N, C-alpha and C positions, 0 to 999 in steps of 0.2 A: 545918866552920869557918865563921866569920862573915866575909862579904865587907865590910870596913869602908867601902870607897868606895861600895858600894851602900847600906849602912845610912846613911851620912852624906848621901847624895843623897836618900834617902827623908825624912830629918829636914828637910833643906833645903826640899824640895818642900812638906812640911806647913807649915813656918813661912812660906814664901812665900805659899801659898794663904790661910792665916789672916790674914796681914799685909794682903794685897790686899783681902780680905773686910772687914776692919776699916776700911781706908782709905775705901772707898766710903760707909760709913755715918756717918763722923764729922766731915767738914769741908767747907769751901768747896772747889770744884774749879776749878782754872785750868789750861787746856791751851794750850800754845804749839805752833802748827803751823809747819812749815818754810817755808810761804809767807808768814808774818808775821801770819796770823790768830790771834787769841787768844780762847778761849772762857772766860768767867767765869760759872760756874754756868749754863752753856748759853746765855748771851748772847754774840753775836759782836762782836768788835772787831778793829782792825788796828793793828799797831805803828806805822804811819805817822801815826796820830792818837793818840799816847800820852796826851795830856791826857784823852781819853775813858776810857782804861784806868785812869788815875790816879783819875778821878772814880768809876768803878765800884768800885775797891778801897776808896776812901774811904767809899762807901755800903754796903759789906758789913756785915752784922750782926757786931759785935765780941763778942757774947756767946759765939760760937763762935770761938775763937782759932786753931783748926787749919785749915791750908790744905794741900791736896794740889796740888802744882805738877808737872804733867806736861809734858814737852817731846818733840816728835819728834826723833829722833836727829840730823837735819841742821838743826835750829833753831840760830840764832846764840847763842852763849854769852852775849853781851852782853845779849840780850833776857831771858834767864833771870835774870841778875844784876840788871838794871834792875827787873824785876818783884819780885824778892826784896827789893830795897832799898825799894821802895814799900810792900810788905807790912809790913816791919819798922817803917818810919816811921809806919804807921797802926795799930800796936799788935798785929800778929799775931806771936806769939812762938814758934809751932811751925809750921814749913814742912817738909812731907814732899815729897821730890823723887823723881820717877820719870822714866825715859827710855822713850819709846815707840819700839820697833823696828818697822820696816816689813817 
């Protein structure tokens, strides 16, 4: 007999692996760390100087409208929402969200 939970788990793992593989190749990457640091395409900023983050978002190439927004699990929810609002105001219509577990 087929173990359905095992088969479902295998399908989920394959989908997750291909999903993450596609993410890395397709968009701008923004990572929010629990200490308030924000990485935008590997440039470092801090939530305490949000105007600099807003400027960096404004200067992103909008030919690529996809953004991968990752946040460490203990990052403030308001930080994530604030950055998402800025992205949407600046024309980014596809925001993929990931949680980084430690």
